N, C-alpha and C positions, 0 to 999 in steps of 0.2 A: 764391198765397200760399206763403211758405216756412216750413219748420219748423226752419231752421237758427238757431243762437244768434248774436246780434250784440252788439256793445258800443256803447252810446250815452252820450254826454256831454252834459249839459244843466245850465245854472246853476239852482239851486233854493234855496229858503229853508228847506225842511223835507222830510223823507222819512218816509212811513208805509208799512209793508208790511202788507197785509191779504189775506184770502182772500175771493174773490168768492162771494157767497151767491145762491141762486135768488130771484128777485123776479118772480113771475108767469111770463111767457113770456120773460124775459131774466134777466140777472144784475146785481148791484150791490154796492157797498161803502158803508159809512157812514163819513163823514169828519167832522172837527170842525166845529161850527157856525160858527166863525170863518172857515172856508174858503168859505162860501156866497158866491157871486158872484165868486170868484177863478178864474183859469185853472189847470187841472191837466193833467198828462200821465199816462196810464195805460200801464204797461209789462207785458206778459205775461212772467212769469218762468219758467213751466213750459211745456214743449211740449204741444201738443194731439195726442194719440196717434191719435185716430180721424179726423183730417183727411183728406179725400179729395183725392188728387193730380189735377191737371188736365193 
């Protein structure tokens, strides 16, 4: 896995920027109820500092 920034272009209908919150043993974000059943793409905008290199 790389920690380098990249540029991604994708057609979309709406963009929401949120912060991931802890949810048990994973993380999650709340999105509008109208998005239920829709396809979404999640982009990591901040680097993961403690990522172990392989």
